Biopython code that builds the backbone (N, CA, C, O; Angstrom):
import numpy as np
from Bio.PDB.StructureBuilder import StructureBuilder

atoms = [
    (1, "MET", "N", (0.870, -1.222, -0.009)),
    (1, "MET", "CA", (0.044, -0.041, -0.014)),
    (1, "MET", "C", (0.901, 1.338, 0.024)),
    (1, "MET", "O", (0.879, 2.102, -0.941)),
    (2, "GLY", "N", (1.570, 1.581, 1.059)),
    (2, "GLY", "CA", (2.353, 2.534, 1.146)),
    (2, "GLY", "C", (1.844, 3.801, 1.772)),
    (2, "GLY", "O", (1.418, 3.709, 2.923)),
    (3, "TYR", "N", (1.831, 4.901, 1.212)),
    (3, "TYR", "CA", (1.267, 6.274, 1.663)),
    (3, "TYR", "C", (-0.003, 6.531, 1.059)),
    (3, "TYR", "O", (-0.204, 6.362, -0.143)),
    (4, "THR", "N", (-0.924, 6.964, 1.922)),
    (4, "THR", "CA", (-2.176, 7.393, 1.380)),
    (4, "THR", "C", (-2.508, 8.779, 1.903)),
    (4, "THR", "O", (-2.292, 9.046, 3.085)),
    (5, "GLY", "N", (-2.983, 9.598, 1.133)),
    (5, "GLY", "CA", (-3.247, 10.952, 1.678)),
    (5, "GLY", "C", (-4.621, 11.451, 1.312)),
    (5, "GLY", "O", (-5.246, 10.901, 0.405)),
    (6, "GLY", "N", (-5.073, 12.383, 1.922)),
    (6, "GLY", "CA", (-6.344, 12.992, 1.683)),
    (6, "GLY", "C", (-6.346, 14.420, 2.156)),
    (6, "GLY", "O", (-5.503, 14.688, 3.012)),
    (7, "THR", "N", (-7.068, 15.292, 1.788)),
    (7, "THR", "CA", (-7.175, 16.660, 2.291)),
    (7, "THR", "C", (-8.316, 16.659, 3.507)),
    (7, "THR", "O", (-9.345, 15.985, 3.509)),
    (8, "LEU", "N", (-7.937, 17.449, 4.388)),
    (8, "LEU", "CA", (-8.832, 17.346, 5.601)),
    (8, "LEU", "C", (-9.879, 18.605, 5.178)),
    (8, "LEU", "O", (-9.492, 19.668, 4.693)),
    (9, "ALA", "N", (-11.113, 18.302, 5.430)),
    (9, "ALA", "CA", (-12.312, 19.113, 4.968)),
    (9, "ALA", "C", (-12.129, 20.595, 5.484)),
    (9, "ALA", "O", (-12.215, 21.553, 4.715)),
    (10, "GLY", "N", (-11.901, 20.709, 6.681)),
    (10, "GLY", "CA", (-12.056, 22.122, 7.194)),
    (10, "GLY", "C", (-10.656, 22.917, 6.940)),
    (10, "GLY", "O", (-10.653, 24.110, 6.636)),
    (11, "THR", "N", (-9.548, 22.200, 7.081)),
    (11, "THR", "CA", (-8.311, 22.971, 7.055)),
    (11, "THR", "C", (-7.634, 23.062, 5.607)),
    (11, "THR", "O", (-6.862, 23.976, 5.317)),
    (12, "GLY", "N", (-7.960, 22.116, 4.791)),
    (12, "GLY", "CA", (-7.471, 22.128, 3.394)),
    (12, "GLY", "C", (-5.871, 21.542, 3.399)),
    (12, "GLY", "O", (-5.145, 21.538, 2.404)),
    (13, "THR", "N", (-5.543, 21.116, 4.567)),
    (13, "THR", "CA", (-4.034, 20.571, 4.682)),
    (13, "THR", "C", (-4.054, 19.004, 4.285)),
    (13, "THR", "O", (-5.080, 18.325, 4.333)),
    (14, "ILE", "N", (-2.954, 18.581, 3.937)),
    (14, "ILE", "CA", (-2.993, 17.133, 3.488)),
    (14, "ILE", "C", (-2.321, 16.271, 4.571)),
    (14, "ILE", "O", (-1.245, 16.650, 5.034)),
    (15, "MET", "N", (-2.921, 15.077, 5.022)),
    (15, "MET", "CA", (-2.576, 14.395, 6.082)),
    (15, "MET", "C", (-2.075, 12.970, 5.479)),
    (15, "MET", "O", (-2.879, 12.172, 4.996)),
    (16, "LEU", "N", (-0.805, 12.742, 5.540)),
    (16, "LEU", "CA", (-0.145, 11.502, 5.041)),
    (16, "LEU", "C", (-0.207, 10.478, 6.271)),
    (16, "LEU", "O", (0.098, 10.830, 7.410)),
    (17, "THR", "N", (-0.597, 9.275, 5.972)),
    (17, "THR", "CA", (-0.630, 8.329, 6.843)),
    (17, "THR", "C", (0.362, 6.954, 6.309)),
    (17, "THR", "O", (0.381, 6.517, 5.158)),
    (18, "THR", "N", (0.994, 6.535, 7.239)),
    (18, "THR", "CA", (1.938, 5.258, 6.848)),
    (18, "THR", "C", (1.130, 4.114, 7.206)),
    (18, "THR", "O", (0.260, 4.129, 8.076)),
    (19, "VAL", "N", (1.475, 3.063, 6.452)),
    (19, "VAL", "CA", (0.769, 1.771, 6.627)),
    (19, "VAL", "C", (1.874, 0.776, 7.100)),
    (19, "VAL", "O", (2.965, 0.814, 6.530)),
    (20, "ASP", "N", (1.684, 0.011, 7.972)),
    (20, "ASP", "CA", (2.649, -1.102, 8.395)),
    (20, "ASP", "C", (2.897, -2.036, 7.289)),
    (20, "ASP", "O", (2.004, -2.357, 6.505)),
    (21, "ALA", "N", (4.075, -2.465, 7.219)),
    (21, "ALA", "CA", (4.480, -3.230, 6.161)),
    (21, "ALA", "C", (3.868, -4.656, 6.189)),
    (21, "ALA", "O", (3.801, -5.378, 5.194)),
    (22, "GLU", "N", (3.441, -4.982, 7.396)),
    (22, "GLU", "CA", (2.610, -6.321, 7.533)),
    (22, "GLU", "C", (1.127, -6.179, 7.172)),
    (22, "GLU", "O", (0.404, -7.163, 7.017)),
    (23, "THR", "N", (0.717, -4.957, 7.050)),
    (23, "THR", "CA", (-0.745, -4.719, 6.855)),
    (23, "THR", "C", (-1.290, -5.615, 5.579)),
    (23, "THR", "O", (-2.290, -6.326, 5.678)),
    (24, "GLU", "N", (-0.559, -5.504, 4.441)),
    (24, "GLU", "CA", (-0.868, -6.080, 3.360)),
    (24, "GLU", "C", (-1.053, -7.681, 3.485)),
    (24, "GLU", "O", (-2.006, -8.278, 2.985)),
    (25, "ARG", "N", (-0.093, -8.250, 4.162)),
    (25, "ARG", "CA", (0.007, -9.689, 4.494)),
    (25, "ARG", "C", (-1.079, -10.082, 5.203)),
    (25, "ARG", "O", (-1.738, -11.080, 4.912)),
    (26, "HIS", "N", (-1.331, -9.287, 6.209)),
    (26, "HIS", "CA", (-2.443, -9.580, 7.271)),
    (26, "HIS", "C", (-3.919, -9.468, 6.370)),
    (26, "HIS", "O", (-4.824, -10.289, 6.523)),
    (27, "ARG", "N", (-3.983, -8.521, 5.582)),
    (27, "ARG", "CA", (-5.174, -8.229, 4.810)),
    (27, "ARG", "C", (-5.391, -9.431, 3.952)),
    (27, "ARG", "O", (-6.477, -10.007, 4.014)),
    (28, "GLN", "N", (-4.392, -9.883, 3.110)),
    (28, "GLN", "CA", (-4.387, -11.202, 2.336)),
    (28, "GLN", "C", (-4.808, -12.309, 3.073)),
    (28, "GLN", "O", (-5.683, -13.035, 2.600)),
    (29, "THR", "N", (-4.265, -12.569, 4.270)),
    (29, "THR", "CA", (-4.463, -13.733, 5.174)),
    (29, "THR", "C", (-5.990, -13.596, 5.575)),
    (29, "THR", "O", (-6.637, -14.643, 5.581)),
    (30, "TRP", "N", (-6.563, -12.550, 5.874)),
    (30, "TRP", "CA", (-7.855, -12.367, 6.237)),
    (30, "TRP", "C", (-8.728, -12.639, 5.141)),
    (30, "TRP", "O", (-9.633, -13.448, 5.342)),
    (31, "LEU", "N", (-8.620, -12.114, 4.034)),
    (31, "LEU", "CA", (-9.332, -12.428, 2.651)),
    (31, "LEU", "C", (-9.302, -13.935, 2.285)),
    (31, "LEU", "O", (-10.292, -14.525, 1.852)),
    (32, "GLY", "N", (-8.060, -14.531, 2.496)),
    (32, "GLY", "CA", (-8.112, -16.113, 2.299)),
    (32, "GLY", "C", (-8.958, -16.664, 3.170)),
    (32, "GLY", "O", (-9.858, -17.367, 2.713)),
    (33, "PHE", "N", (-8.854, -16.467, 4.588)),
    (33, "PHE", "CA", (-9.631, -16.872, 5.633)),
    (33, "PHE", "C", (-11.195, -16.824, 5.272)),
    (33, "PHE", "O", (-11.908, -17.828, 5.269)),
    (34, "CYS", "N", (-11.600, -15.628, 4.993)),
    (34, "CYS", "CA", (-13.054, -15.404, 4.572)),
    (34, "CYS", "C", (-13.528, -16.194, 3.340)),
    (34, "CYS", "O", (-14.674, -16.643, 3.334)),
    (35, "ARG", "N", (-12.680, -16.391, 2.268)),
    (35, "ARG", "CA", (-13.058, -17.095, 1.043)),
    (35, "ARG", "C", (-13.094, -18.567, 1.537)),
    (35, "ARG", "O", (-13.959, -19.304, 1.065)),
    (36, "PHE", "N", (-12.187, -19.061, 2.484)),
    (36, "PHE", "CA", (-12.252, -20.459, 2.877)),
    (36, "PHE", "C", (-13.592, -20.583, 3.647)),
    (36, "PHE", "O", (-14.389, -21.470, 3.341)),
    (37, "MET", "N", (-13.810, -19.828, 4.502)),
    (37, "MET", "CA", (-15.142, -20.021, 5.395)),
    (37, "MET", "C", (-16.212, -19.853, 4.356)),
    (37, "MET", "O", (-17.158, -20.630, 4.486)),
    (38, "ARG", "N", (-16.267, -19.046, 3.398)),
    (38, "ARG", "CA", (-17.511, -18.977, 2.587)),
    (38, "ARG", "C", (-17.621, -20.353, 1.728)),
    (38, "ARG", "O", (-18.755, -20.711, 1.411)),
    (39, "ILE", "N", (-16.595, -21.082, 1.364)),
    (39, "ILE", "CA", (-16.587, -22.298, 0.583)),
    (39, "ILE", "C", (-17.011, -23.261, 1.507)),
    (39, "ILE", "O", (-17.838, -24.064, 1.076)),
    (40, "MET", "N", (-16.597, -23.398, 2.844)),
    (40, "MET", "CA", (-16.886, -24.310, 3.732)),
    (40, "MET", "C", (-18.489, -24.305, 3.985)),
    (40, "MET", "O", (-19.202, -25.308, 3.979)),
    (41, "ILE", "N", (-18.900, -22.996, 4.203)),
    (41, "ILE", "CA", (-20.336, -22.945, 4.515)),
    (41, "ILE", "C", (-21.226, -23.421, 3.268)),
    (41, "ILE", "O", (-22.290, -24.014, 3.448)),
    (42, "VAL", "N", (-20.741, -23.135, 2.038)),
    (42, "VAL", "CA", (-21.469, -23.616, 0.976)),
    (42, "VAL", "C", (-21.385, -25.251, 0.961)),
    (42, "VAL", "O", (-22.398, -25.914, 0.736)),
    (43, "VAL", "N", (-20.193, -25.822, 1.198)),
    (43, "VAL", "CA", (-20.069, -27.282, 1.276)),
    (43, "VAL", "C", (-21.079, -27.842, 2.310)),
    (43, "VAL", "O", (-21.834, -28.777, 2.048)),
    (44, "ILE", "N", (-21.042, -27.270, 3.383)),
    (44, "ILE", "CA", (-22.040, -27.730, 4.574)),
    (44, "ILE", "C", (-23.458, -27.663, 4.130)),
    (44, "ILE", "O", (-24.189, -28.641, 4.284)),
    (45, "ILE", "N", (-23.875, -26.595, 3.603)),
    (45, "ILE", "CA", (-25.219, -26.453, 3.081)),
    (45, "ILE", "C", (-25.614, -27.384, 2.040)),
    (45, "ILE", "O", (-26.776, -27.786, 1.974)),
    (46, "LEU", "N", (-24.542, -27.819, 1.066)),
    (46, "LEU", "CA", (-24.898, -28.765, 0.146)),
    (46, "LEU", "C", (-25.059, -30.124, 0.623)),
    (46, "LEU", "O", (-25.853, -30.893, 0.083)),
    (47, "ILE", "N", (-24.253, -30.492, 1.733)),
    (47, "ILE", "CA", (-24.183, -31.750, 2.454)),
    (47, "ILE", "C", (-25.579, -31.808, 3.072)),
    (47, "ILE", "O", (-26.241, -32.824, 2.857)),
    (48, "LEU", "N", (-26.112, -30.802, 3.838)),
    (48, "LEU", "CA", (-27.240, -30.775, 4.552)),
    (48, "LEU", "C", (-28.611, -31.012, 3.577)),
    (48, "LEU", "O", (-29.548, -31.746, 3.890)),
    (49, "VAL", "N", (-28.524, -30.306, 2.457)),
    (49, "VAL", "CA", (-29.621, -30.491, 1.440)),
    (49, "VAL", "C", (-29.507, -31.769, 0.944)),
    (49, "VAL", "O", (-30.567, -32.382, 0.819)),
    (50, "GLY", "N", (-28.480, -32.329, 0.626)),
    (50, "GLY", "CA", (-28.272, -33.753, 0.043)),
    (50, "GLY", "C", (-28.765, -34.786, 1.122)),
    (50, "GLY", "O", (-29.414, -35.787, 0.818)),
    (51, "MET", "N", (-28.421, -34.476, 2.350)),
    (51, "MET", "CA", (-29.025, -35.445, 3.414)),
    (51, "MET", "C", (-30.622, -35.359, 3.351)),
    (51, "MET", "O", (-31.345, -36.355, 3.307)),
    (52, "ALA", "N", (-31.085, -34.004, 3.353)),
    (52, "ALA", "CA", (-32.575, -33.896, 3.448)),
    (52, "ALA", "C", (-33.249, -34.605, 2.238)),
    (52, "ALA", "O", (-34.311, -35.207, 2.402)),
    (53, "VAL", "N", (-32.612, -34.535, 0.972)),
    (53, "VAL", "CA", (-33.230, -35.051, -0.084)),
    (53, "VAL", "C", (-33.212, -36.598, -0.001)),
    (53, "VAL", "O", (-34.266, -37.204, -0.193)),
    (54, "PHE", "N", (-32.119, -37.237, 0.262)),
    (54, "PHE", "CA", (-32.048, -38.632, 0.427)),
    (54, "PHE", "C", (-32.689, -39.259, 1.545)),
    (54, "PHE", "O", (-32.905, -40.470, 1.514)),
    (55, "LEU", "N", (-33.042, -38.499, 2.608)),
    (55, "LEU", "CA", (-33.738, -38.981, 3.732)),
    (55, "LEU", "C", (-35.135, -38.818, 3.746)),
    (55, "LEU", "O", (-35.771, -39.210, 4.725)),
    (56, "LEU", "N", (-35.728, -38.259, 2.728)),
    (56, "LEU", "CA", (-37.149, -38.065, 2.435)),
    (56, "LEU", "C", (-37.821, -39.427, 2.048)),
    (56, "LEU", "O", (-39.019, -39.467, 1.767)),
]
sb = StructureBuilder()
sb.init_structure("model")
sb.init_model(0)
sb.init_chain("A")
sb.init_seg("    ")
for serial, (resi, resn, name, xyz) in enumerate(atoms, 1):
    if name == "N":
        sb.init_residue(resn, " ", resi, " ")
    sb.init_atom(name, np.array(xyz, "f"), 0.0, 1.0, " ", f" {name:<3s}", serial, name[0])
structure = sb.get_structure()
């Protein structure tokens, strides 16, 4: 990411913020975990639907 900046509404000055070097790695890890959880929830739902269909 690096530096991000934006103007403050009232003063018109620019504020630069630094981003930790590990932030992007943590962000990618979190996105990967969320993707994994989404896939696992879909798999569990499909298993439950399959069980419901075959048990009727």
